[in-house]
C-alpha positions as CSV (number, residue, x, y, z in Angstrom):
1,M,0.0,0.0,0.0
2,I,1.4,3.4,-1.0
3,E,1.7,5.9,1.8
4,K,-0.2,9.2,1.7
5,G,1.9,12.0,0.2
6,S,4.3,9.6,-1.5
7,P,5.9,10.6,-4.8
8,F,4.1,9.5,-8.0
9,I,7.1,7.8,-9.5
10,S,10.3,6.3,-8.1
11,V,13.2,6.0,-10.5
12,I,16.0,3.5,-9.5
13,I,19.5,3.6,-11.0
14,P,21.9,0.8,-10.1
15,T,25.4,2.3,-10.2
16,F,29.1,1.3,-10.0
17,N,31.8,3.9,-10.7
18,E,29.8,6.0,-13.1
19,E,32.0,9.1,-13.2
20,S,33.2,8.3,-16.7
21,N,29.7,7.5,-17.9
22,P,28.3,10.7,-19.5
23,Y,24.7,9.5,-19.4
24,Y,24.8,9.3,-15.6
25,L,25.3,13.0,-14.8
26,K,22.9,14.1,-17.6
27,S,20.3,11.8,-16.1
28,L,20.7,13.1,-12.6
29,K,20.3,16.7,-13.9
30,S,17.2,16.0,-16.0
31,L,15.5,13.8,-13.5
32,S,16.1,16.3,-10.6
33,E,14.0,18.8,-12.5
34,I,10.9,16.6,-12.4
35,S,8.5,17.3,-9.5
36,D,6.7,14.4,-7.8
37,L,9.7,12.1,-8.6
38,E,11.8,10.1,-6.1
39,L,15.3,9.4,-7.4
40,I,17.1,6.4,-5.8
41,I,20.7,5.6,-6.5
42,V,21.8,2.1,-5.4
43,D,25.6,2.1,-5.5
44,R,28.1,-0.7,-5.2
45,S,31.0,0.9,-3.3
46,S,32.0,3.3,-6.1
47,Q,35.4,4.9,-5.7
48,D,34.7,8.0,-7.8
49,K,32.2,10.8,-7.8
50,T,29.1,8.6,-8.4
51,Q,27.7,9.1,-4.9
52,A,28.7,12.7,-4.5
53,W,27.0,13.7,-7.7
54,A,23.8,11.8,-6.7
55,R,23.7,13.7,-3.4
56,E,24.3,17.0,-5.2
57,F,21.0,16.4,-7.1
58,S,19.1,15.4,-3.9
59,A,18.9,11.7,-4.8
60,L,18.5,9.1,-2.1
61,V,21.7,7.1,-2.1
62,L,21.7,3.5,-0.9
63,M,25.1,1.9,-0.4
64,S,25.0,-1.7,-1.5
65,T,27.4,-4.7,-1.3
66,Q,25.5,-6.5,-4.1
67,N,27.7,-7.3,-7.0
68,S,24.8,-8.2,-9.3
69,R,22.7,-5.4,-10.8
70,A,19.6,-7.4,-9.9
71,G,20.5,-7.3,-6.3
72,R,20.9,-3.5,-6.3
73,L,17.6,-3.1,-8.2
74,N,15.8,-5.1,-5.5
75,E,17.2,-2.9,-2.8
76,G,16.0,0.1,-4.6
77,I,12.5,-1.4,-5.2
78,S,12.2,-2.2,-1.5
79,A,13.0,1.4,-0.5
80,A,10.8,3.0,-3.2
81,K,7.7,4.9,-2.2
82,G,6.2,5.8,-5.6
83,K,3.0,4.6,-7.2
84,V,5.0,3.6,-10.2
85,I,8.6,2.2,-10.1
86,L,10.9,2.7,-13.0
87,L,14.2,0.8,-13.3
88,H,16.6,3.1,-15.1
89,H,19.6,1.8,-17.0
90,P,22.7,3.7,-15.9
91,R,23.9,4.1,-19.5
92,S,20.6,5.5,-20.8
93,I,19.0,8.9,-20.7
94,I,15.3,9.2,-21.0
95,E,12.9,11.9,-22.3
96,I,11.3,13.6,-19.3
97,N,7.8,13.4,-20.8
98,F,7.7,9.8,-19.6
99,V,6.2,11.0,-16.3
100,D,3.3,12.8,-18.0
101,L,2.6,9.8,-20.3
102,I,2.5,7.4,-17.3
103,K,0.2,9.8,-15.4
104,K,-2.1,10.2,-18.4
105,N,-2.4,6.4,-18.9
106,Y,-2.0,5.3,-15.3
107,K,-5.3,3.5,-15.0
108,N,-4.7,1.4,-18.1
109,L,-1.1,0.5,-17.3
110,S,0.3,-2.5,-15.5
111,W,3.9,-2.5,-16.7
112,G,6.1,-1.7,-19.7
113,G,9.0,0.3,-20.9
114,L,10.1,3.2,-23.0
115,T,10.9,3.2,-26.7
116,H,14.5,2.0,-27.2
117,V,16.8,4.1,-29.3
118,F,20.6,4.0,-29.7
119,D,22.2,7.4,-29.5
120,H,24.4,6.8,-32.5
121,S,23.2,6.5,-36.1
122,H,23.8,3.2,-37.9
123,Y,21.5,0.9,-39.8
124,F,22.3,-2.0,-37.5
125,Y,21.5,0.0,-34.4
126,K,18.2,1.1,-35.9
127,F,17.3,-2.5,-36.8
128,T,18.2,-3.6,-33.2
129,S,16.0,-0.9,-31.7
130,W,13.1,-1.8,-34.0
131,Y,13.4,-5.5,-33.1
132,S,13.7,-4.7,-29.4
133,N,10.6,-2.5,-29.5
134,T,8.4,-4.5,-31.8
135,I,9.3,-8.2,-31.9
136,R,10.9,-8.8,-28.5
137,G,8.9,-6.0,-26.8
138,K,5.3,-5.8,-28.1
139,F,5.0,-9.3,-29.4
140,N,7.1,-11.4,-27.0
141,Q,6.7,-9.1,-24.1
142,I,10.3,-9.2,-23.0
143,L,12.2,-6.0,-22.2
144,Y,15.8,-5.4,-21.4
145,L,16.8,-2.8,-18.8
146,D,17.7,-0.3,-21.4
147,H,14.0,0.1,-22.1
148,C,13.8,1.5,-18.5
149,I,11.2,-1.0,-17.3
150,F,8.4,0.4,-15.2
151,F,5.5,-1.1,-13.3
152,R,2.7,-0.1,-11.0
153,A,3.7,-0.8,-7.4
154,D,0.2,-1.9,-6.6
155,I,0.3,-5.0,-8.9
156,F,2.5,-6.6,-6.3
157,T,2.1,-6.9,-2.5
158,K,4.5,-5.1,-0.2
159,E,6.0,-8.5,0.7
160,E,6.7,-9.3,-2.9
161,L,8.4,-5.9,-3.4
162,D,10.5,-6.4,-0.3
163,Q,11.4,-10.0,-0.9
164,G,13.2,-9.4,-4.2
165,L,11.1,-8.8,-7.3
166,V,14.1,-9.1,-9.7
167,P,15.6,-12.6,-9.9
168,V,19.1,-12.3,-8.5
169,V,21.2,-13.6,-11.4
170,D,24.2,-12.1,-13.0
171,I,22.6,-11.5,-16.4
172,F,19.2,-11.8,-18.1
173,E,17.6,-10.7,-14.9
174,D,15.5,-8.3,-17.0
175,T,14.2,-11.2,-19.1
176,L,13.2,-13.2,-16.0
177,L,11.6,-10.1,-14.6
178,S,9.6,-9.7,-17.8
179,Y,8.3,-13.2,-17.4
180,R,7.1,-12.3,-13.9
181,L,5.5,-9.0,-15.1
182,Q,3.7,-10.8,-18.0
183,N,1.5,-12.5,-15.3
184,K,0.3,-9.1,-14.1
185,G,-1.1,-7.6,-17.3
186,D,-0.3,-6.5,-20.8
187,I,2.8,-4.7,-21.7
188,T,2.9,-1.0,-22.8
189,I,5.7,0.6,-24.8
190,L,5.5,4.3,-24.3
191,P,6.5,6.7,-27.1
192,S,8.9,8.4,-24.7
193,R,12.4,7.4,-25.8
194,S,15.2,5.8,-23.8
195,W,18.5,6.9,-25.6
196,T,21.0,4.2,-24.9
197,S,24.8,3.8,-25.3
198,P,26.0,1.3,-27.9
199,I,29.3,1.0,-25.9
200,R,29.6,-2.7,-26.2
201,F,29.2,-2.6,-30.0
202,Q,31.7,0.3,-30.2
203,N,34.3,-1.5,-28.0
204,N,34.0,-5.0,-29.4
205,G,32.8,-4.3,-33.0
206,I,29.2,-4.6,-34.3
207,L,29.5,-8.0,-35.8
208,R,31.4,-9.5,-33.0
209,Q,29.1,-8.2,-30.3
210,A,26.0,-9.1,-32.3
211,L,27.2,-12.7,-32.6
212,L,28.2,-12.8,-29.0
213,N,24.8,-11.5,-27.9
214,Q,23.0,-14.3,-29.8
215,S,25.4,-16.9,-28.5
216,L,24.8,-15.8,-24.9
217,K,21.0,-15.8,-25.4
218,L,21.3,-19.4,-26.6
219,A,23.5,-20.3,-23.6
220,F,20.9,-18.8,-21.3
221,Y,18.0,-20.7,-22.8
222,V,19.9,-24.0,-22.5
223,N,20.6,-23.2,-18.8
224,V,24.3,-22.3,-18.8
225,S,25.2,-20.7,-15.5
226,P,24.3,-16.9,-15.6
227,C,27.6,-16.3,-13.8
228,V,29.5,-17.9,-16.6
229,I,27.5,-16.1,-19.3
230,N,28.0,-12.7,-17.6
231,R,31.8,-13.2,-17.2
232,I,32.0,-13.5,-21.0
233,Y,29.6,-10.5,-21.5
234,E,31.5,-8.3,-19.1
235,K,35.0,-9.3,-20.3
236,N,37.3,-6.2,-20.6
237,L,34.4,-3.8,-19.6
238,S,32.9,-4.7,-16.2
239,L,30.1,-2.3,-16.7
240,N,27.4,-4.1,-14.5
241,S,29.4,-6.4,-12.4
242,H,33.0,-6.9,-11.2
243,Y,34.7,-10.2,-10.8
244,S,38.0,-10.7,-9.0
245,I,40.5,-13.1,-10.6
246,K,40.7,-15.2,-7.4
247,N,37.0,-15.5,-6.9
248,T,35.3,-17.6,-9.5
249,D,31.8,-17.2,-8.0
250,S,29.5,-14.2,-8.2
251,V,29.5,-12.0,-5.2
252,S,25.9,-11.3,-4.2
């Protein structure tokens, strides 16, 4: 049950050393200008300006020991007070009209996401976004976090929100969350855009990253360990999780 006087929407950003991420500071600035919005930063022991910047823009900062992004999202969800909870990808920036669109359509919404767009122009990026929004999104009802998944808090009990809504796995937690949300109502893809970084494609090359993504999806569907999959996905980048050389298990 939502407390009286609570914000309309809670936006949760899981972070880890985001100072070099240009999307992070821009998101803090734009989101801080929205009234009736609660901004929650769940940070995994960043050693840079991640936490200081968040406090500068009056965000609630939760310090976390969770290595997985899923674990950090769950901590934010448990603390959220909004009628709607939005899970914000740390390397995305979203159009601020998303709040007005959610308010306008609130009674007809259960869950959904924003329209995915890469912030660089390339025919492959355009195709990937189209596929993400139309085929995987509208038809298969599976969204990745860079759609900035949102849901009405009241479609779950307080116990469900506190116990960990996002399955705590190292990767594809957003896919598993989508399966859970599908049982609560129809998906809605709002026209408000989520501009997302193609950093993995830029660093690894478009073809190589595209083939890797498909291989990792196949590995996930045949039940390869999410920890093993994510180690491959995070190799040389460590954007969402960090693995020590000595520790072969995920720290959660």
